[in-house]
LUMKOLTI-820139 format. One line per field, with one value per residue (C-alpha): residue in three letters; residue number from 1; x, y, z. Coordinates in Angstrom, 3 decimals, always signed. Example, Ala and Ser with C-alpha at 12.3 -4.5 7.8 and 13.67 -1.06 7.14 Angstrom:
2
rest <- ALA	SER
nr <- 1	2
u <- +12.300	+13.670
v <- -4.500	-1.060
w <- +7.800	+7.140
//
This chain:
286
rest <- UNK	UNK	UNK	UNK	UNK	UNK	UNK	UNK	UNK	UNK	UNK	UNK	UNK	UNK	UNK	UNK	UNK	UNK	UNK	UNK	UNK	UNK	UNK	UNK	UNK	UNK	UNK	UNK	UNK	UNK	UNK	UNK	UNK	UNK	UNK	UNK	UNK	UNK	UNK	UNK	UNK	UNK	UNK	UNK	UNK	UNK	UNK	UNK	UNK	UNK	UNK	UNK	UNK	UNK	UNK	UNK	UNK	UNK	UNK	UNK	UNK	UNK	UNK	UNK	UNK	UNK	UNK	UNK	UNK	UNK	UNK	UNK	UNK	UNK	UNK	UNK	UNK	UNK	UNK	UNK	UNK	UNK	UNK	UNK	UNK	UNK	UNK	UNK	UNK	UNK	UNK	UNK	UNK	UNK	UNK	UNK	UNK	UNK	UNK	UNK	UNK	UNK	UNK	UNK	UNK	UNK	UNK	UNK	UNK	UNK	UNK	UNK	UNK	UNK	UNK	UNK	UNK	UNK	UNK	UNK	UNK	UNK	UNK	UNK	UNK	UNK	UNK	UNK	UNK	UNK	UNK	UNK	UNK	UNK	UNK	UNK	UNK	UNK	UNK	UNK	UNK	UNK	UNK	UNK	UNK	UNK	UNK	UNK	UNK	UNK	UNK	UNK	UNK	UNK	UNK	UNK	UNK	UNK	UNK	UNK	UNK	UNK	UNK	UNK	UNK	UNK	UNK	UNK	UNK	UNK	UNK	UNK	UNK	UNK	UNK	UNK	UNK	UNK	UNK	UNK	UNK	UNK	UNK	UNK	UNK	UNK	UNK	UNK	UNK	UNK	UNK	UNK	UNK	UNK	UNK	UNK	UNK	UNK	UNK	UNK	UNK	UNK	UNK	UNK	UNK	UNK	UNK	UNK	UNK	UNK	UNK	UNK	UNK	UNK	UNK	UNK	UNK	UNK	UNK	UNK	UNK	UNK	UNK	UNK	UNK	UNK	UNK	UNK	UNK	UNK	UNK	UNK	UNK	UNK	UNK	UNK	UNK	UNK	UNK	UNK	UNK	UNK	UNK	UNK	UNK	UNK	UNK	UNK	UNK	UNK	UNK	UNK	UNK	UNK	UNK	UNK	UNK	UNK	UNK	UNK	UNK	UNK	UNK	UNK	UNK	UNK	UNK	UNK	UNK	UNK	UNK	UNK	UNK	UNK	UNK	UNK	UNK	UNK	UNK	UNK	UNK	UNK	UNK	UNK	UNK	UNK
nr <- 1	2	3	4	5	6	7	8	9	10	11	12	13	14	15	16	17	18	19	20	21	22	23	24	25	26	27	28	29	30	31	32	33	34	35	36	37	38	39	40	41	42	43	44	45	46	47	48	49	50	51	52	53	54	55	56	57	58	59	60	61	62	63	64	65	66	67	68	69	70	71	72	73	74	75	76	77	78	79	80	81	82	83	84	85	86	87	88	89	90	91	92	93	94	95	96	97	98	99	100	101	102	103	104	105	106	107	108	109	110	111	112	113	114	115	116	117	118	119	120	121	122	123	124	125	126	127	128	129	130	131	132	133	134	135	136	137	138	139	140	141	142	143	144	145	146	147	148	149	150	151	152	153	154	155	156	157	158	159	160	161	162	163	164	165	166	167	168	169	170	171	172	173	174	175	176	177	178	179	180	181	182	183	184	185	186	187	188	189	190	191	192	193	194	195	196	197	198	199	200	201	202	203	204	205	206	207	208	209	210	211	212	213	214	215	216	217	218	219	220	221	222	223	224	225	226	227	228	229	230	231	232	233	234	235	236	237	238	239	240	241	242	243	244	245	246	247	248	249	250	251	252	253	254	255	256	257	258	259	260	261	262	263	264	265	266	267	268	269	270	271	272	273	274	275	276	277	278	279	280	281	282	283	284	285	286
u <- -3.311	-4.449	-7.935	-10.504	-11.520	-15.055	-15.127	-11.907	-13.148	-16.457	-14.798	-11.957	-13.051	-10.241	-8.690	-7.045	-5.394	-5.366	-1.606	-1.928	-3.984	-1.649	+1.413	-0.235	-1.039	+2.471	+4.644	+7.519	+6.386	+8.495	+7.042	+8.226	+7.306	+8.071	+8.253	+9.291	+11.401	+8.605	+4.913	+2.706	+5.530	+7.584	+4.541	+3.759	+7.313	+7.056	+3.665	+5.207	+8.286	+8.766	+6.945	+8.539	+8.563	+11.188	+10.733	+12.310	+12.155	+13.021	+13.074	+15.448	+16.941	+19.655	+20.284	+16.607	+16.311	+19.357	+18.047	+14.674	+16.393	+18.297	+15.138	+13.135	+15.867	+16.301	+12.829	+13.801	+12.410	+14.614	+15.013	+16.676	+17.332	+17.660	+17.986	+16.270	+14.822	+11.724	+11.450	+14.275	+13.517	+17.128	+17.134	+13.843	+15.538	+18.352	+15.762	+14.297	+17.763	+18.115	+14.743	+15.865	+18.305	+15.647	+15.287	+11.775	+10.784	+8.213	+4.887	+3.260	+3.947	+2.801	+2.941	+3.111	+5.619	+3.970	+4.392	+1.815	+1.933	-0.494	+0.207	-1.957	-1.810	-0.417	+2.540	+3.126	+3.545	+7.334	+7.417	+6.685	+9.203	+6.684	+4.289	+7.061	+8.291	+4.815	+3.793	+7.064	+6.662	+2.899	+2.287	+5.247	+7.299	+4.571	+3.656	+7.311	+7.603	+4.326	+5.366	+8.435	+6.677	+3.592	+5.253	+6.765	+3.480	+1.672	+4.037	+3.670	-0.093	+0.822	-0.867	-0.620	-1.706	-1.988	-2.027	-4.281	-6.387	-10.099	-9.528	-9.353	-12.991	-14.288	-14.720	-11.221	-10.252	-8.273	-4.501	-4.136	-3.955	-0.509	-1.232	-4.755	-3.835	-0.947	-2.826	-5.838	-3.581	-2.249	-5.667	-7.156	-4.214	-4.572	-8.369	-8.246	-5.909	-7.667	-9.624	-6.415	-4.429	-7.125	-7.196	-3.451	-4.140	-2.846	-4.947	-5.382	-6.355	-6.719	-6.591	-8.420	-7.122	-8.366	-5.885	-3.117	-0.913	+2.372	+4.994	+3.285	+0.429	+2.616	+3.277	-0.473	-1.487	-5.236	-4.828	-3.487	-6.945	-8.529	-9.474	-6.834	-5.828	-2.638	+0.035	-0.338	-4.064	-3.239	-0.732	-3.410	-5.804	-3.145	-2.527	-6.256	-6.264	-3.431	-5.518	-8.876	-7.601	-10.409	-10.640	-10.643	-10.855	-12.870	-13.764	-17.346	-18.365	-16.904	-20.192	-21.772	-19.022	-19.305	-23.053	-22.572	-19.763	-22.029	-25.182	-23.708	-20.672	-21.913	-22.232	-18.872	-17.213	-18.988	-17.720	-14.203	-14.225	-15.267	-12.509	-9.866	-10.992	-10.839	-7.344	-6.169	-7.601	-5.868	-2.596	-2.711	-3.402	-0.197
v <- +25.586	+22.082	+21.204	+20.629	+16.974	+16.812	+12.998	+12.885	+15.639	+13.807	+10.467	+11.918	+15.033	+17.250	+16.185	+18.050	+17.008	+18.533	+18.651	+19.668	+16.565	+14.383	+15.701	+15.206	+11.609	+10.915	+12.837	+10.617	+7.686	+5.562	+4.632	+1.945	+2.773	+0.292	+1.389	+4.861	+6.016	+6.674	+7.471	+7.111	+6.278	+9.295	+11.593	+10.293	+11.008	+14.589	+14.954	+13.952	+16.144	+18.642	+16.492	+15.052	+11.499	+8.949	+7.648	+4.298	+4.118	+1.245	+0.554	-0.902	+2.398	+3.512	+6.786	+7.734	+6.925	+9.021	+11.990	+11.640	+11.377	+14.603	+16.444	+15.320	+15.853	+19.453	+20.005	+18.535	+15.012	+12.042	+9.510	+6.076	+4.396	+0.725	-0.302	-3.638	-5.734	-7.206	-9.765	-11.540	-13.339	-12.997	-9.249	-9.014	-10.797	-8.238	-5.488	-7.225	-7.381	-3.655	-2.970	-4.811	-1.957	+0.776	+2.231	+1.675	-0.351	+0.405	+2.022	+2.126	-0.217	+1.119	-1.735	+0.241	-1.538	-3.332	-4.688	-4.541	-6.712	-7.050	-9.885	-12.351	-15.968	-17.102	-14.769	-16.045	-19.758	-19.556	-16.723	-18.404	-15.997	-13.167	-14.912	-15.629	-12.035	-10.567	-12.924	-12.356	-8.592	-8.215	-11.102	-12.899	-9.781	-7.959	-11.209	-11.794	-8.247	-8.515	-11.766	-10.017	-6.752	-8.123	-8.569	-5.071	-3.528	-5.332	-3.761	-0.318	-0.568	-0.032	+0.199	-1.802	+0.036	-1.966	-0.048	-2.265	-1.860	-1.753	-4.642	-7.195	-6.450	-6.792	-9.429	-10.282	-8.956	-10.744	-10.249	-9.316	-12.811	-12.447	-9.021	-9.713	-13.060	-11.549	-8.453	-10.556	-12.981	-10.324	-8.707	-12.049	-12.771	-9.455	-9.555	-13.084	-11.933	-8.671	-10.124	-11.494	-8.342	-6.127	-8.341	-7.659	-3.914	-3.551	-1.319	-2.320	-0.205	-1.368	+1.365	+0.206	+2.630	+3.191	+3.970	+6.272	+8.239	+6.504	+4.787	+1.461	+2.152	+3.774	+0.518	+0.041	+2.346	+1.974	+3.702	+6.884	+8.485	+6.779	+8.917	+8.435	+9.789	+11.772	+10.209	+13.050	+12.263	+8.636	+9.890	+12.080	+9.107	+7.117	+10.051	+10.312	+6.607	+7.272	+9.970	+8.172	+4.566	+3.639	-0.033	+0.631	+3.267	+2.752	+5.277	+6.471	+4.861	+1.431	+0.046	+0.644	-1.359	-4.099	-4.365	-4.561	-7.092	-9.258	-9.066	-8.938	-11.189	-13.433	-10.478	-9.142	-12.456	-12.470	-8.954	-9.906	-12.974	-10.833	-8.340	-11.081	-12.648	-9.266	-8.640	-12.071	-11.498	-8.106	-9.607	-12.482	-10.107	-8.150
w <- -16.887	-15.986	-17.259	-14.516	-14.316	-12.903	-12.791	-10.797	-8.461	-7.947	-7.202	-5.151	-3.255	-1.899	+1.388	+4.212	+7.453	+10.917	+11.394	+15.039	+15.874	+13.831	+15.634	+19.013	+18.094	+16.797	+19.249	+20.378	+18.193	+15.862	+12.473	+10.064	+6.456	+3.696	+0.067	+1.203	-1.738	-4.230	-4.510	-1.463	+0.941	-0.092	+0.116	+3.600	+4.754	+3.480	+5.166	+8.498	+8.053	+10.858	+13.422	+16.547	+15.255	+14.293	+10.758	+9.922	+6.142	+3.853	+0.126	-2.461	-3.621	-1.192	-3.054	-3.020	+0.678	+1.579	-0.401	+1.329	+4.719	+4.048	+2.988	+6.016	+8.610	+7.452	+8.910	+12.271	+12.019	+12.881	+10.075	+10.024	+6.682	+5.811	+2.191	+1.672	-1.135	+0.480	-2.314	-0.503	+2.770	+3.977	+3.353	+5.209	+8.130	+7.943	+8.249	+11.299	+12.890	+12.196	+13.829	+16.968	+17.595	+17.387	+20.875	+22.207	+19.134	+16.475	+17.391	+13.952	+11.026	+7.655	+5.142	+1.929	-0.347	-3.223	-6.715	-9.478	-12.569	-15.466	-17.867	-19.847	-18.765	-22.129	-21.602	-18.065	-18.722	-18.436	-15.907	-12.578	-11.041	-11.587	-9.215	-6.701	-6.615	-6.419	-3.627	-1.761	-1.732	-1.360	+1.043	+2.590	+3.427	+5.394	+7.159	+8.063	+9.423	+11.323	+13.008	+14.398	+15.204	+16.962	+20.411	+20.081	+18.967	+21.788	+24.301	+22.721	+22.105	+18.479	+15.125	+11.869	+8.726	+5.516	+2.245	+0.156	-2.993	-3.767	-6.214	-3.407	-2.523	-6.079	-8.754	-10.081	-13.489	-16.233	-16.552	-12.866	-11.324	-9.715	-8.243	-7.028	-5.479	-3.539	-2.324	-1.365	+0.515	+2.906	+3.218	+4.304	+6.615	+8.394	+8.587	+9.971	+12.727	+13.631	+16.604	+18.135	+17.374	+18.872	+21.962	+22.312	+22.186	+18.621	+16.371	+12.732	+9.740	+6.150	+3.506	+0.375	-2.218	-5.767	-8.537	-7.357	-9.748	-9.026	-11.157	-10.323	-12.744	-15.419	-17.372	-17.916	-20.822	-20.233	-16.850	-18.445	-18.690	-15.670	-12.647	-9.963	-6.596	-6.083	-3.820	-1.314	-1.031	-0.208	+2.384	+3.972	+4.110	+5.979	+8.318	+9.051	+9.950	+12.408	+14.086	+14.101	+14.314	+11.943	+11.009	+7.290	+4.618	+1.437	-1.285	-0.869	-4.185	-3.495	-2.109	-5.523	-7.201	-4.581	-5.104	-8.869	-8.408	-6.276	-8.371	-11.873	-11.565	-14.392	-16.787	-15.681	-16.585	-19.955	-20.677	-19.538	-21.786	-24.744	-23.888	-23.710	-26.993	-28.690	-27.344	-28.464	-31.941	-32.215	-30.960	-33.444	-36.326	-35.699
//
């Protein structure tokens, strides 16, 4: 039997979704979900299974997408698959050409694909490609898709949902420069454009998620014992945003972290510097 985690329960209370309201909101709609083969994207697809929607799902793994398509279509939901490496601008253009053939166009764009990377600066000096790939996937790809989709979403009175992270609203932490810069870039791009998008009749929602138990956080050992949301919880949060069209979602405790980040930024940097020095000392002693 799994041990009850009070801290996790306190930070992440149980969630539920009104499936009837969700289906009413989505009936006849077409959704584009990036990063659909694993984690949050996959959980969202299963959450929407059985509803009268058209899911357009994309990710790098063709096999995973086809398995997911088979599972979802067995429950009566239409699924279109396009395998695409969003790191690559040309492949992103191929996806756009594919989307041009979707009857009626896209109604809801869920920008979920993302790449996380944690690496010290000293280990990144000859790895500029890490920054390029992270920026391509977390920033340039969703911008490229949005620029194509905006006229379609304007026509359909559509909805853009960005799956972001609480980190972009807090003091930056060491070792996460590539990830935080790229996630913050798209967050700023979207927030800067919200007034214009809303004027066009396009709804925007930004989902600021805490840690989620996906393969993205697996390479970071320190996260093993951290409280984290389940992928299905993140999927439910996205679904609630579809129903309510809320501007953003933030964990209830984030305002405490933001206040601390604002008022104690100097102490945070001192602590981070001490942490980095300790890590460097331990690494050099090996």
